[in-house]
OpenMM code with the backbone's topology and positions (N, CA, C; nanometers):
from openmm import Vec3, app, unit

residues = "UNK UNK UNK UNK UNK UNK UNK UNK UNK UNK UNK UNK UNK UNK UNK UNK UNK UNK UNK UNK UNK UNK UNK UNK UNK UNK UNK UNK UNK UNK UNK UNK UNK UNK UNK UNK UNK UNK UNK UNK UNK UNK UNK UNK UNK UNK UNK UNK UNK UNK UNK UNK UNK UNK UNK UNK UNK UNK UNK UNK UNK UNK UNK UNK UNK UNK UNK UNK UNK UNK UNK UNK UNK UNK UNK UNK UNK UNK UNK UNK UNK UNK UNK UNK UNK UNK UNK UNK UNK UNK UNK UNK UNK UNK UNK UNK UNK UNK UNK UNK UNK UNK UNK UNK UNK UNK UNK UNK UNK UNK UNK UNK UNK UNK UNK UNK".split()
positions = [
    Vec3(-0.2264, 2.0837, 0.2730),
    Vec3(-0.2663, 1.9614, 0.3427),
    Vec3(-0.2030, 1.8416, 0.2727),
    Vec3(-0.1600, 1.7442, 0.3533),
    Vec3(-0.0998, 1.6240, 0.2963),
    Vec3(-0.2067, 1.5430, 0.2237),
    Vec3(-0.1741, 1.5005, 0.1037),
    Vec3(-0.2640, 1.4133, 0.0270),
    Vec3(-0.1844, 1.2983, -0.0307),
    Vec3(-0.2433, 1.1799, -0.0227),
    Vec3(-0.1833, 1.0615, -0.0818),
    Vec3(-0.2593, 1.0233, -0.2077),
    Vec3(-0.1862, 0.9821, -0.3085),
    Vec3(-0.2468, 0.9364, -0.4334),
    Vec3(-0.1937, 0.7969, -0.4631),
    Vec3(-0.2853, 0.7008, -0.4602),
    Vec3(-0.2504, 0.5624, -0.4873),
    Vec3(-0.2813, 0.5284, -0.6329),
    Vec3(-0.2007, 0.4429, -0.6919),
    Vec3(-0.2231, 0.4006, -0.8301),
    Vec3(-0.1630, 0.2621, -0.8515),
    Vec3(-0.1979, 0.2040, -0.9642),
    Vec3(-0.1402, 0.0765, -1.0026),
    Vec3(-0.2322, -0.0429, -0.9904),
    Vec3(-0.3495, -0.0223, -0.9329),
    Vec3(-0.4423, -0.1331, -0.9199),
    Vec3(-0.4998, -0.1745, -1.0553),
    Vec3(-0.5448, -0.2992, -1.0620),
    Vec3(-0.5990, -0.3519, -1.1876),
    Vec3(-0.6678, -0.4843, -1.1605),
    Vec3(-0.7275, -0.5377, -1.2656),
    Vec3(-0.7813, -0.6742, -1.2645),
    Vec3(-0.6681, -0.7673, -1.3081),
    Vec3(-0.6417, -0.8683, -1.2275),
    Vec3(-0.5320, -0.9599, -1.2576),
    Vec3(-0.5761, -1.1020, -1.2242),
    Vec3(-0.5216, -1.1967, -1.2953),
    Vec3(-0.5557, -1.3364, -1.2693),
    Vec3(-0.4817, -1.3878, -1.1462),
    Vec3(-0.5353, -1.4891, -1.0811),
    Vec3(-0.4635, -1.5496, -0.9679),
    Vec3(-0.3226, -1.5906, -1.0097),
    Vec3(-0.2265, -1.5650, -0.9228),
    Vec3(-0.0876, -1.5927, -0.9538),
    Vec3(-0.0147, -1.4770, -1.0195),
    Vec3(-0.0878, -1.3750, -1.0568),
    Vec3(-0.0280, -1.2603, -1.1231),
    Vec3(0.0386, -1.1637, -1.0265),
    Vec3(0.0905, -1.0558, -1.0829),
    Vec3(0.1641, -0.9565, -1.0047),
    Vec3(0.1156, -0.8159, -1.0382),
    Vec3(0.1283, -0.7283, -0.9406),
    Vec3(0.1013, -0.5862, -0.9581),
    Vec3(0.1988, -0.5071, -0.8725),
    Vec3(0.2260, -0.3849, -0.9131),
    Vec3(0.3030, -0.2935, -0.8291),
    Vec3(0.2193, -0.1689, -0.8059),
    Vec3(0.1877, -0.1434, -0.6814),
    Vec3(0.1130, -0.0247, -0.6442),
    Vec3(0.2088, 0.0875, -0.6076),
    Vec3(0.1656, 0.2099, -0.6353),
    Vec3(0.2455, 0.3276, -0.6038),
    Vec3(0.1663, 0.4219, -0.5141),
    Vec3(0.2387, 0.4887, -0.4273),
    Vec3(0.1797, 0.5880, -0.3369),
    Vec3(0.2655, 0.7137, -0.3457),
    Vec3(0.2043, 0.8196, -0.3960),
    Vec3(0.2734, 0.9473, -0.4042),
    Vec3(0.2081, 1.0448, -0.3069),
    Vec3(0.2848, 1.1417, -0.2635),
    Vec3(0.2313, 1.2355, -0.1648),
    Vec3(0.2749, 1.3782, -0.1962),
    Vec3(0.1883, 1.4687, -0.1616),
    Vec3(0.2225, 1.6098, -0.1719),
    Vec3(0.2481, 1.6640, -0.0320),
    Vec3(0.3267, 1.7644, -0.0224),
    Vec3(0.3488, 1.8401, 0.1007),
    Vec3(0.4386, 1.7723, 0.2038),
    Vec3(0.4758, 1.6460, 0.1842),
    Vec3(0.5673, 1.5830, 0.2800),
    Vec3(0.6738, 1.5037, 0.2065),
    Vec3(0.7844, 1.4823, 0.2744),
    Vec3(0.8909, 1.3970, 0.2213),
    Vec3(0.8725, 1.2589, 0.2813),
    Vec3(0.8314, 1.1644, 0.1984),
    Vec3(0.7927, 1.0331, 0.2489),
    Vec3(0.9059, 0.9600, 0.3193),
    Vec3(1.0287, 0.9856, 0.2798),
    Vec3(1.1403, 0.9082, 0.3331),
    Vec3(1.1598, 0.9258, 0.4838),
    Vec3(1.1092, 1.0326, 0.5405),
    Vec3(1.1325, 1.0554, 0.6828),
    Vec3(1.0185, 1.0017, 0.7689),
    Vec3(0.9163, 0.9455, 0.7037),
    Vec3(0.8011, 0.8951, 0.7768),
    Vec3(0.7891, 0.7438, 0.7637),
    Vec3(0.7319, 0.6821, 0.8665),
    Vec3(0.6846, 0.5459, 0.8518),
    Vec3(0.5638, 0.5492, 0.7582),
    Vec3(0.5623, 0.4594, 0.6632),
    Vec3(0.4537, 0.4553, 0.5659),
    Vec3(0.3881, 0.3175, 0.5660),
    Vec3(0.2566, 0.3193, 0.5573),
    Vec3(0.1773, 0.1979, 0.5611),
    Vec3(0.0991, 0.1788, 0.4318),
    Vec3(0.0773, 0.0529, 0.3973),
    Vec3(-0.0225, 0.0152, 0.2986),
    Vec3(-0.1334, -0.0593, 0.3730),
    Vec3(-0.2557, -0.0167, 0.3498),
    Vec3(-0.3739, -0.0813, 0.4039),
    Vec3(-0.4582, -0.1350, 0.2880),
    Vec3(-0.5519, -0.2205, 0.3202),
    Vec3(-0.6502, -0.2628, 0.2219),
    Vec3(-0.7852, -0.2819, 0.2898),
    Vec3(-0.8894, -0.2648, 0.2105),
    Vec3(-1.0244, -0.2849, 0.2601),
    Vec3(-1.1052, -0.3608, 0.1566),
    Vec3(-1.1452, -0.4804, 0.1925),
    Vec3(-1.2293, -0.5624, 0.1063),
    Vec3(-1.3755, -0.5318, 0.1363),
    Vec3(-1.4642, -0.5584, 0.0410),
    Vec3(-1.6067, -0.5316, 0.0627),
    Vec3(-1.6591, -0.5989, 0.1891),
    Vec3(-1.7248, -0.5216, 0.2736),
    Vec3(-1.7836, -0.5763, 0.3947),
    Vec3(-1.6858, -0.6038, 0.5069),
    Vec3(-1.5600, -0.5659, 0.4876),
    Vec3(-1.4589, -0.5927, 0.5905),
    Vec3(-1.3943, -0.4631, 0.6362),
    Vec3(-1.3304, -0.4700, 0.7524),
    Vec3(-1.2596, -0.3526, 0.8029),
    Vec3(-1.1273, -0.3341, 0.7292),
    Vec3(-1.0824, -0.2114, 0.7281),
    Vec3(-0.9522, -0.1824, 0.6703),
    Vec3(-0.8445, -0.2503, 0.7547),
    Vec3(-0.7466, -0.3122, 0.6877),
    Vec3(-0.6409, -0.3806, 0.7608),
    Vec3(-0.5042, -0.3367, 0.7110),
    Vec3(-0.4087, -0.3379, 0.8049),
    Vec3(-0.2710, -0.3030, 0.7711),
    Vec3(-0.2052, -0.4197, 0.6994),
    Vec3(-0.1520, -0.3932, 0.5825),
    Vec3(-0.0903, -0.4971, 0.5007),
    Vec3(0.0615, -0.4951, 0.5132),
    Vec3(0.1195, -0.3764, 0.5090),
    Vec3(0.2650, -0.3654, 0.5133),
    Vec3(0.3038, -0.2283, 0.5659),
    Vec3(0.4223, -0.2245, 0.6257),
    Vec3(0.4746, -0.1010, 0.6828),
    Vec3(0.6240, -0.0925, 0.6549),
    Vec3(0.6697, 0.0273, 0.6252),
    Vec3(0.8126, 0.0519, 0.6130),
    Vec3(0.8456, 0.1726, 0.7002),
    Vec3(0.9399, 0.1528, 0.7913),
    Vec3(0.9787, 0.2610, 0.8810),
    Vec3(1.0855, 0.3465, 0.8144),
    Vec3(1.1094, 0.4612, 0.8729),
    Vec3(1.2056, 0.5535, 0.8119),
    Vec3(1.3436, 0.4902, 0.8025),
    Vec3(1.3757, 0.4007, 0.8946),
    Vec3(1.5053, 0.3338, 0.8918),
    Vec3(1.5117, 0.2182, 0.7950),
    Vec3(1.3965, 0.1833, 0.7384),
    Vec3(1.3944, 0.0783, 0.6377),
    Vec3(1.3393, -0.0555, 0.6840),
    Vec3(1.3190, -0.0718, 0.8149),
    Vec3(1.2631, -0.1992, 0.8608),
    Vec3(1.1192, -0.2108, 0.8156),
    Vec3(1.0749, -0.3336, 0.7986),
    Vec3(0.9421, -0.3583, 0.7422),
    Vec3(0.8599, -0.4526, 0.8284),
    Vec3(0.7302, -0.4444, 0.8066),
    Vec3(0.6337, -0.5346, 0.8706),
    Vec3(0.5363, -0.5799, 0.7628),
    Vec3(0.4922, -0.7065, 0.7729),
    Vec3(0.3927, -0.7582, 0.6790),
    Vec3(0.2855, -0.8360, 0.7538),
    Vec3(0.1642, -0.8235, 0.7043),
    Vec3(0.0547, -0.9082, 0.7479),
    Vec3(0.0925, -1.0535, 0.7178),
    Vec3(0.0620, -1.1431, 0.8083),
    Vec3(0.1039, -1.2822, 0.7898),
    Vec3(0.0613, -1.3391, 0.6544),
    Vec3(-0.0585, -1.3059, 0.6106),
    Vec3(-0.1116, -1.3662, 0.4879),
    Vec3(-0.0423, -1.3172, 0.3612),
    Vec3(0.0396, -1.2122, 0.3712),
    Vec3(0.1084, -1.1622, 0.2514),
    Vec3(0.2600, -1.1801, 0.2592),
    Vec3(0.3081, -1.2311, 0.3713),
    Vec3(0.4531, -1.2509, 0.3859),
    Vec3(0.5052, -1.3427, 0.2761),
    Vec3(0.6164, -1.3021, 0.2177),
    Vec3(0.6765, -1.3810, 0.1110),
    Vec3(0.6192, -1.3525, -0.0260),
    Vec3(0.5091, -1.2777, -0.0301),
    Vec3(0.4459, -1.2447, -0.1584),
    Vec3(0.4500, -1.0951, -0.1887),
    Vec3(0.4387, -1.0126, -0.0842),
    Vec3(0.4356, -0.8678, -0.1014),
    Vec3(0.5664, -0.8081, -0.0503),
    Vec3(0.6083, -0.6995, -0.1139),
    Vec3(0.7267, -0.6270, -0.0706),
    Vec3(0.6985, -0.4783, -0.0744),
    Vec3(0.7208, -0.4132, 0.0381),
    Vec3(0.7062, -0.2680, 0.0449),
    Vec3(0.8439, -0.2041, 0.0301),
    Vec3(0.8480, -0.0951, -0.0455),
    Vec3(0.9751, -0.0260, -0.0661),
    Vec3(0.9480, 0.1202, -0.0925),
    Vec3(1.0547, 0.1991, -0.0984),
    Vec3(1.0356, 0.3385, -0.1313),
    Vec3(1.1459, 0.3852, -0.2257),
    Vec3(1.1124, 0.4824, -0.3074),
    Vec3(1.2086, 0.5478, -0.3950),
    Vec3(1.2138, 0.6931, -0.3501),
    Vec3(1.3180, 0.7250, -0.2762),
    Vec3(1.3237, 0.8592, -0.2171),
    Vec3(1.3352, 0.9676, -0.3235),
    Vec3(1.4033, 0.9370, -0.4308),
    Vec3(1.4193, 1.0366, -0.5365),
    Vec3(1.2849, 1.0731, -0.6004),
    Vec3(1.1946, 0.9748, -0.6026),
    Vec3(1.0614, 0.9975, -0.6603),
    Vec3(0.9568, 1.0294, -0.5538),
    Vec3(1.0003, 1.0293, -0.4271),
    Vec3(0.9071, 1.0541, -0.3179),
    Vec3(0.7846, 0.9641, -0.3278),
    Vec3(0.8107, 0.8365, -0.3491),
    Vec3(0.7046, 0.7391, -0.3744),
    Vec3(0.7310, 0.6132, -0.2928),
    Vec3(0.6232, 0.5540, -0.2448),
    Vec3(0.6296, 0.4246, -0.1771),
    Vec3(0.5589, 0.3221, -0.2655),
    Vec3(0.6147, 0.2032, -0.2730),
    Vec3(0.5614, 0.0989, -0.3596),
    Vec3(0.5174, -0.0213, -0.2779),
    Vec3(0.4265, -0.0968, -0.3366),
    Vec3(0.3910, -0.2279, -0.2842),
    Vec3(0.3932, -0.3245, -0.4014),
    Vec3(0.4964, -0.4078, -0.4060),
    Vec3(0.5063, -0.5113, -0.5082),
    Vec3(0.4296, -0.6326, -0.4588),
    Vec3(0.3338, -0.6769, -0.5378),
    Vec3(0.2474, -0.7882, -0.4988),
    Vec3(0.2623, -0.9007, -0.6002),
    Vec3(0.3108, -1.0129, -0.5552),
    Vec3(0.3296, -1.1300, -0.6400),
    Vec3(0.2404, -1.2436, -0.5923),
    Vec3(0.2245, -1.3418, -0.6782),
    Vec3(0.1435, -1.4601, -0.6447),
    Vec3(0.0085, -1.4200, -0.5859),
    Vec3(-0.0570, -1.3291, -0.6533),
    Vec3(-0.1828, -1.2752, -0.6020),
    Vec3(-0.2907, -1.3831, -0.5939),
    Vec3(-0.3745, -1.3681, -0.4916),
    Vec3(-0.4828, -1.4618, -0.4654),
    Vec3(-0.6160, -1.3864, -0.4670),
    Vec3(-0.7253, -1.4547, -0.4914),
    Vec3(-0.8555, -1.3865, -0.4899),
    Vec3(-0.8814, -1.3123, -0.3586),
    Vec3(-0.8318, -1.3647, -0.2485),
    Vec3(-0.8527, -1.2989, -0.1192),
    Vec3(-0.7724, -1.1698, -0.1027),
    Vec3(-0.6859, -1.1389, -0.1992),
    Vec3(-0.6156, -1.0104, -0.1983),
    Vec3(-0.7008, -0.8993, -0.2599),
    Vec3(-0.8141, -0.9364, -0.3151),
    Vec3(-0.9026, -0.8377, -0.3762),
    Vec3(-0.9483, -0.7357, -0.2733),
    Vec3(-0.9247, -0.6081, -0.3016),
    Vec3(-0.9579, -0.5014, -0.2072),
    Vec3(-0.9199, -0.3676, -0.2694),
    Vec3(-0.9608, -0.2617, -0.2038),
    Vec3(-0.9091, -0.1294, -0.2351),
    Vec3(-0.7875, -0.1070, -0.1449),
    Vec3(-0.6779, -0.0673, -0.2036),
    Vec3(-0.5531, -0.0490, -0.1310),
    Vec3(-0.5265, 0.1003, -0.1106),
    Vec3(-0.4855, 0.1352, 0.0104),
    Vec3(-0.4595, 0.2721, 0.0492),
    Vec3(-0.3219, 0.2839, 0.1144),
    Vec3(-0.2633, 0.4017, 0.1058),
    Vec3(-0.1424, 0.4286, 0.1829),
    Vec3(-0.1697, 0.5427, 0.2806),
    Vec3(-0.0934, 0.5442, 0.3865),
    Vec3(-0.1042, 0.6502, 0.4863),
    Vec3(0.0163, 0.6410, 0.5779),
    Vec3(0.0283, 0.7343, 0.6693),
    Vec3(0.1370, 0.7328, 0.7645),
    Vec3(0.0832, 0.7390, 0.9067),
    Vec3(0.1384, 0.6583, 0.9978),
    Vec3(0.1004, 0.6660, 1.1389),
    Vec3(0.1824, 0.7698, 1.2144),
    Vec3(0.2690, 0.8392, 1.1437),
    Vec3(0.3667, 0.9275, 1.2076),
    Vec3(0.3165, 1.0694, 1.2275),
    Vec3(0.1936, 1.0954, 1.1857),
    Vec3(0.1400, 1.2304, 1.1998),
    Vec3(0.0134, 1.2236, 1.2836),
    Vec3(-0.0090, 1.3247, 1.3645),
    Vec3(-0.1269, 1.3324, 1.4497),
    Vec3(-0.1931, 1.4679, 1.4314),
    Vec3(-0.3131, 1.4750, 1.3771),
    Vec3(-0.3903, 1.3594, 1.3283),
    Vec3(-0.3351, 1.3041, 1.1976),
    Vec3(-0.3742, 1.1818, 1.1660),
    Vec3(-0.3302, 1.1221, 1.0408),
    Vec3(-0.3902, 1.1990, 0.9237),
    Vec3(-0.3183, 1.2041, 0.8142),
    Vec3(-0.3725, 1.2697, 0.6948),
    Vec3(-0.5000, 1.2008, 0.6467),
    Vec3(-0.5807, 1.2686, 0.5705),
    Vec3(-0.7020, 1.2043, 0.5194),
    Vec3(-0.6673, 1.0906, 0.4252),
    Vec3(-0.7561, 0.9923, 0.4182),
    Vec3(-0.7361, 0.8808, 0.3272),
    Vec3(-0.7543, 0.9271, 0.1837),
    Vec3(-0.6725, 0.8730, 0.0939),
    Vec3(-0.6904, 0.9001, -0.0471),
    Vec3(-0.8025, 0.8159, -0.1051),
    Vec3(-0.8128, 0.8175, -0.2354),
    Vec3(-0.9184, 0.7406, -0.3022),
    Vec3(-0.8864, 0.5924, -0.3086),
    Vec3(-0.7621, 0.5585, -0.2907),
    Vec3(-0.7233, 0.4182, -0.2987),
    Vec3(-0.7134, 0.3711, -0.4424),
    Vec3(-0.6679, 0.2480, -0.4571),
    Vec3(-0.6587, 0.1872, -0.5893),
    Vec3(-0.7134, 0.0452, -0.5803),
    Vec3(-0.8007, 0.0104, -0.6757),
    Vec3(-0.8717, -0.1177, -0.6711),
    Vec3(-0.7856, -0.2294, -0.7272),
    Vec3(-0.7705, -0.3343, -0.6492),
    Vec3(-0.7041, -0.4562, -0.6941),
    Vec3(-0.8088, -0.5671, -0.6959),
    Vec3(-0.8256, -0.6279, -0.8109),
    Vec3(-0.9202, -0.7386, -0.8255),
    Vec3(-0.8454, -0.8587, -0.8798),
    Vec3(-0.8502, -0.9682, -0.8057),
    Vec3(-0.7825, -1.0909, -0.8463),
    Vec3(-0.8896, -1.1936, -0.8793),
    Vec3(-0.9003, -1.2234, -1.0069),
    Vec3(-1.0077, -1.3120, -1.0516),
    Vec3(-0.9723, -1.3717, -1.1859),
    Vec3(-1.0185, -1.4948, -1.2071),
    Vec3(-0.9985, -1.5572, -1.3370),
    Vec3(-1.1190, -1.5352, -1.4264),
] * unit.nanometer
topology = app.Topology()
chain = topology.addChain("A")
for resn in residues:
    res = topology.addResidue(resn, chain)
    for name in ("N", "CA", "C"):
        topology.addAtom(name, app.Element.getBySymbol(name[0]), res)
C-alpha cells in the first residue's frame, strides 16, 4: 500500500524558513501529480501547493512568492520550501496525490508552528 511520510516541521519564528519533505513507498513520485495540504486547528484541510508530473505548479494565493514546491526524482521525494513564514502558516502539513483513485491514506503529517 502507498504510504507517505512527511518530515521537516518545527517551531520557527515569524519570517523564518523551513523545508518540508515527503517520501513515499511503493510508487515513483515523479510520474504523479503531488500535493501539499495543510490543516490548522479547527479548520478544514486546504491545498497549499501542487506539482504536476510535467513540472507545472500551483500555489494557494496566500503562499505565492513565499513557498516553492519541488521534487528530487533521484531521492523519490517532494519538497515544500517555505520562506517568510507567518503565524497563519501554523498547521499540520500533509502530502498526497490526486492521481490515484482511491487516494492513498493520509500520513501523519508534520507540524509547523510559527510563533515568537
